[in-house]
C-alpha positions as a Python dict, from the first residue, in 0.01 Angstrom:
ca = {
    (1, 'M'): (0, 0, 0),
    (2, 'L'): (212, -313, -44),
    (3, 'R'): (-58, -479, -254),
    (4, 'A'): (-75, -174, -482),
    (5, 'R'): (303, -176, -518),
    (6, 'L'): (308, -543, -613),
    (7, 'A'): (25, -497, -863),
    (8, 'T'): (204, -205, -1026),
    (9, 'A'): (530, -400, -1044),
    (10, 'A'): (353, -703, -1193),
    (11, 'V'): (234, -488, -1483),
    (12, 'A'): (535, -260, -1523),
    (13, 'I'): (819, -515, -1519),
    (14, 'P'): (703, -726, -1818),
    (15, 'L'): (631, -409, -2018),
    (16, 'L'): (976, -274, -1936),
    (17, 'L'): (1142, -596, -2050),
    (18, 'L'): (952, -579, -2379),
    (19, 'V'): (1078, -225, -2431),
    (20, 'I'): (1437, -305, -2332),
    (21, 'F'): (1466, -607, -2560),
    (22, 'A'): (1267, -467, -2852),
    (23, 'P'): (1447, -525, -3185),
    (24, 'V'): (1454, -149, -3247),
    (25, 'S'): (1572, 131, -3018),
    (26, 'W'): (1286, 379, -3053),
    (27, 'P'): (1062, 221, -2782),
    (28, 'M'): (1340, 270, -2526),
    (29, 'A'): (1401, 625, -2644),
    (30, 'T'): (1028, 699, -2621),
    (31, 'V'): (995, 560, -2268),
    (32, 'V'): (1301, 751, -2145),
    (33, 'F'): (1184, 1076, -2306),
    (34, 'V'): (829, 1048, -2170),
    (35, 'A'): (959, 958, -1823),
    (36, 'G'): (1182, 1264, -1834),
    (37, 'I'): (898, 1497, -1928),
    (38, 'L'): (676, 1351, -1655),
    (39, 'G'): (958, 1378, -1401),
    (40, 'A'): (1019, 1740, -1496),
    (41, 'A'): (646, 1810, -1461),
    (42, 'E'): (660, 1664, -1110),
    (43, 'I'): (946, 1893, -1011),
    (44, 'A'): (764, 2186, -1173),
    (45, 'N'): (451, 2106, -975),
    (46, 'M'): (648, 2081, -651),
    (47, 'A'): (854, 2394, -701),
    (48, 'F'): (614, 2622, -890),
    (49, 'L'): (268, 2506, -787),
    (50, 'R'): (84, 2825, -880),
    (51, 'H'): (323, 2960, -1142),
    (52, 'P'): (239, 2808, -1482),
    (53, 'A'): (505, 3007, -1671),
    (54, 'E'): (780, 2863, -1453),
    (55, 'Q'): (629, 2515, -1485),
    (56, 'I'): (641, 2544, -1863),
    (57, 'L'): (1001, 2668, -1840),
    (58, 'I'): (1133, 2369, -1646),
    (59, 'V'): (945, 2115, -1860),
    (60, 'G'): (1055, 2290, -2179),
    (61, 'L'): (1421, 2302, -2076),
    (62, 'T'): (1411, 1935, -1977),
    (63, 'G'): (1258, 1841, -2311),
    (64, 'L'): (1527, 2043, -2490),
    (65, 'V'): (1809, 1870, -2302),
    (66, 'M'): (1661, 1526, -2362),
    (67, 'A'): (1608, 1596, -2731),
    (68, 'G'): (1976, 1682, -2758),
    (69, 'A'): (2067, 1370, -2559),
    (70, 'L'): (1897, 1148, -2817),
    (71, 'G'): (2202, 1201, -3036),
    (72, 'G'): (2433, 1050, -2775),
    (73, 'P'): (2673, 1190, -2512),
    (74, 'T'): (2930, 1305, -2769),
    (75, 'S'): (2680, 1456, -3009),
    (76, 'P'): (2705, 1832, -3071),
    (77, 'W'): (2327, 1838, -3033),
    (78, 'L'): (2363, 1766, -2660),
    (79, 'A'): (2606, 2054, -2607),
    (80, 'L'): (2382, 2276, -2819),
    (81, 'S'): (2072, 2184, -2618),
    (82, 'I'): (2240, 2261, -2285),
    (83, 'T'): (2381, 2589, -2417),
    (84, 'A'): (2043, 2684, -2559),
    (85, 'S'): (1877, 2603, -2226),
    (86, 'V'): (2100, 2851, -2045),
    (87, 'C'): (2052, 3120, -2310),
    (88, 'L'): (1676, 3075, -2330),
    (89, 'G'): (1648, 3068, -1952),
    (90, 'L'): (1834, 3397, -1915),
    (91, 'T'): (1621, 3549, -2190),
    (92, 'W'): (1311, 3437, -2000),
    (93, 'V'): (1436, 3614, -1684),
    (94, 'L'): (1509, 3934, -1879),
    (95, 'F'): (1167, 3962, -2040),
    (96, 'R'): (935, 3778, -1801),
    (97, 'R'): (1053, 3880, -1455),
    (98, 'S'): (1080, 4220, -1290),
    (99, 'D'): (1240, 4077, -975),
    (100, 'F'): (1570, 3967, -1128),
    (101, 'E'): (1709, 3812, -811),
    (102, 'A'): (1407, 3584, -764),
    (103, 'G'): (1401, 3519, -1139),
    (104, 'L'): (1761, 3399, -1138),
    (105, 'R'): (1690, 3173, -840),
    (106, 'D'): (1394, 3023, -1024),
    (107, 'L'): (1605, 2981, -1337),
    (108, 'G'): (1874, 2804, -1135),
    (109, 'L'): (1613, 2565, -1002),
    (110, 'A'): (1471, 2510, -1351),
    (111, 'L'): (1816, 2434, -1495),
    (112, 'L'): (1894, 2203, -1204),
    (113, 'G'): (1570, 2017, -1264),
    (114, 'A'): (1639, 1991, -1638),
    (115, 'L'): (1985, 1844, -1578),
    (116, 'Y'): (1883, 1627, -1283),
    (117, 'V'): (1597, 1466, -1472),
    (118, 'G'): (1680, 1515, -1839),
    (119, 'L'): (2054, 1454, -1842),
    (120, 'L'): (2076, 1182, -1578),
    (121, 'L'): (1779, 989, -1713),
    (122, 'S'): (1930, 998, -2063),
    (123, 'H'): (2208, 769, -1942),
    (124, 'F'): (1958, 482, -1961),
    (125, 'L'): (1927, 545, -2333),
    (126, 'W'): (2305, 563, -2377),
    (127, 'L'): (2353, 251, -2167),
    (128, 'H'): (2095, 69, -2376),
    (129, 'R'): (2287, 158, -2693),
    (130, 'L'): (2620, 10, -2576),
    (131, 'P'): (2735, -245, -2836),
    (132, 'G'): (2696, -609, -2744),
    (133, 'N'): (2525, -617, -2407),
    (134, 'G'): (2367, -273, -2364),
    (135, 'P'): (2015, -398, -2284),
    (136, 'Y'): (2156, -634, -2020),
    (137, 'W'): (2329, -345, -1847),
    (138, 'V'): (1994, -167, -1829),
    (139, 'V'): (1845, -480, -1668),
    (140, 'F'): (2143, -488, -1430),
    (141, 'V'): (2077, -132, -1312),
    (142, 'L'): (1701, -183, -1281),
    (143, 'A'): (1732, -516, -1099),
    (144, 'I'): (1977, -384, -842),
    (145, 'G'): (1766, -74, -786),
    (146, 'M'): (1437, -260, -748),
    (147, 'V'): (1569, -539, -525),
    (148, 'G'): (1769, -292, -320),
    (149, 'D'): (1471, -63, -263),
    (150, 'T'): (1247, -353, -162),
    (151, 'T'): (1508, -498, 74),
    (152, 'G'): (1576, -160, 229),
    (153, 'Y'): (1204, -109, 287),
    (154, 'F'): (1156, -436, 475),
    (155, 'V'): (1487, -426, 665),
    (156, 'G'): (1421, -69, 770),
    (157, 'K'): (1063, -147, 869),
    (158, 'Y'): (1139, -449, 1085),
    (159, 'L'): (1501, -401, 1194),
    (160, 'G'): (1560, -28, 1159),
    (161, 'R'): (1670, 147, 1477),
    (162, 'H'): (1908, 425, 1376),
    (163, 'Q'): (1804, 712, 1147),
    (164, 'L'): (2020, 762, 840),
    (165, 'A'): (1930, 1119, 738),
    (166, 'P'): (1663, 1249, 978),
    (167, 'L'): (1647, 1601, 832),
    (168, 'V'): (1583, 1478, 478),
    (169, 'S'): (1407, 1142, 516),
    (170, 'P'): (1326, 1051, 879),
    (171, 'K'): (1206, 697, 795),
    (172, 'K'): (1530, 585, 632),
    (173, 'T'): (1758, 390, 866),
    (174, 'V'): (2121, 281, 879),
    (175, 'E'): (2006, -80, 897),
    (176, 'G'): (1795, -37, 586),
    (177, 'A'): (2088, 126, 406),
    (178, 'L'): (2316, -167, 489),
    (179, 'G'): (2044, -405, 371),
    (180, 'I'): (2034, -224, 37),
    (181, 'V'): (2410, -259, -13),
    (182, 'V'): (2405, -632, 70),
    (183, 'A'): (2103, -691, -155),
    (184, 'S'): (2269, -493, -435),
    (185, 'V'): (2580, -710, -425),
    (186, 'L'): (2380, -1033, -420),
    (187, 'T'): (2159, -915, -706),
    (188, 'G'): (2465, -812, -903),
    (189, 'I'): (2615, -1159, -860),
    (190, 'V'): (2292, -1320, -981),
    (191, 'C'): (2291, -1091, -1286),
    (192, 'H'): (2653, -1184, -1352),
    (193, 'Y'): (2574, -1554, -1376),
    (194, 'L'): (2249, -1502, -1568),
    (195, 'V'): (2321, -1234, -1825),
    (196, 'L'): (2667, -1077, -1777),
    (197, 'R'): (2905, -1373, -1768),
    (198, 'D'): (3149, -1193, -1995),
    (199, 'V'): (3204, -923, -1730),
    (200, 'P'): (3475, -1002, -1470),
    (201, 'F'): (3328, -1101, -1134),
    (202, 'N'): (3528, -842, -940),
    (203, 'H'): (3393, -568, -1169),
    (204, 'I'): (3038, -678, -1097),
    (205, 'V'): (3096, -673, -721),
    (206, 'F'): (3258, -330, -743),
    (207, 'L'): (2974, -192, -954),
    (208, 'A'): (2698, -342, -740),
    (209, 'T'): (2853, -224, -413),
    (210, 'T'): (2901, 129, -541),
    (211, 'M'): (2551, 134, -688),
    (212, 'G'): (2408, 26, -353),
    (213, 'V'): (2564, 337, -198),
    (214, 'I'): (2514, 602, -464),
    (215, 'G'): (2161, 482, -536),
    (216, 'Q'): (2071, 583, -183),
    (217, 'I'): (2235, 922, -233),
    (218, 'G'): (2015, 963, -540),
    (219, 'D'): (1712, 862, -336),
    (220, 'L'): (1798, 1117, -67),
    (221, 'S'): (1858, 1381, -334),
    (222, 'E'): (1502, 1344, -455),
    (223, 'S'): (1383, 1348, -93),
    (224, 'L'): (1564, 1682, -66),
    (225, 'F'): (1332, 1824, -333),
    (226, 'K'): (1025, 1689, -156),
    (227, 'R'): (1139, 1811, 185),
    (228, 'A'): (1220, 2157, 49),
    (229, 'F'): (875, 2193, -106),
    (230, 'G'): (676, 2012, 163),
    (231, 'V'): (535, 1718, -33),
    (232, 'K'): (524, 1347, 49),
    (233, 'D'): (537, 1202, -304),
    (234, 'S'): (660, 1361, -624),
    (235, 'G'): (345, 1245, -805),
    (236, 'W'): (73, 983, -826),
    (237, 'I'): (110, 808, -1162),
    (238, 'F'): (220, 472, -1015),
    (239, 'P'): (-27, 334, -757),
    (240, 'G'): (154, 253, -435),
    (241, 'H'): (480, 400, -562),
    (242, 'G'): (409, 770, -614),
    (243, 'G'): (543, 954, -915),
    (244, 'V'): (807, 894, -1179),
    (245, 'L'): (1078, 1053, -965),
    (246, 'D'): (983, 833, -670),
    (247, 'R'): (1054, 532, -895),
    (248, 'V'): (1374, 645, -1066),
    (249, 'D'): (1544, 846, -791),
    (250, 'S'): (1765, 556, -679),
    (251, 'L'): (1843, 460, -1042),
    (252, 'L'): (1972, 788, -1185),
    (253, 'F'): (2318, 796, -1024),
    (254, 'P'): (2381, 421, -1078),
    (255, 'A'): (2284, 439, -1446),
    (256, 'A'): (2534, 719, -1506),
    (257, 'F'): (2802, 539, -1301),
    (258, 'V'): (2766, 211, -1491),
    (259, 'Y'): (2765, 388, -1826),
    (260, 'Y'): (3089, 578, -1762),
    (261, 'H'): (3250, 270, -1608),
    (262, 'Q'): (3183, 85, -1932),
    (263, 'M'): (3295, 374, -2150),
    (264, 'L'): (3626, 400, -1963),
    (265, 'L'): (3686, 26, -1988),
    (266, 'R'): (3605, 27, -2359),
    (267, 'G'): (3837, 319, -2417),
    (268, 'A'): (3568, 533, -2570),
}
């Protein structure tokens, strides 16, 4: 398992860096969009295993939200795509389902999946577009997430004694969680000196500490989906890592947090 994880990382990290620092923005937009569609398909497969119409619904709504997000967070296309998702979803319940109560529950899950994957993942695209150092902020989020996850895995495996959230993820420990926060701060400091020297040190520490906490909440949120639907991994596309959601779960909340932190500081 560990060997497969390392092999996947050895291939994925250089490719990601090429995408992030490409001289044009469309490779990043493509990767984010494809990841969103794959993530939505994973939720669809977990939630609606034998219901292809519902699977198409959740993937379609996610694609619609992400298409609107390509225009940016203040674009009217984003508001239009979310509004259209609600309207189309309700239309689907009216004409496709005879059990309206169950249909509305399924629609709620589909909309949640579309926003959880499509909207949150789009923050990577918006972060990447920030003037000046946008690509470096993407690296900042990815580095803290990857190092934190790896540290939490080993600390939890060898030092973990106290369960963190036994009902959702029995293998996660308090010790592992603390290890993630410490590793996040240290990684953030390294990023500060390597690529984000223009950002005040205290801001970096604040961001990294908060990311170390909310990243774990994001991880547990995805575990909530898997626990609810009785699956171990969201998918299988990454050997040793599982699916797309298994890889990005701890990155979604931090990406949004860093983006809005920067937008508030820049007065946008």
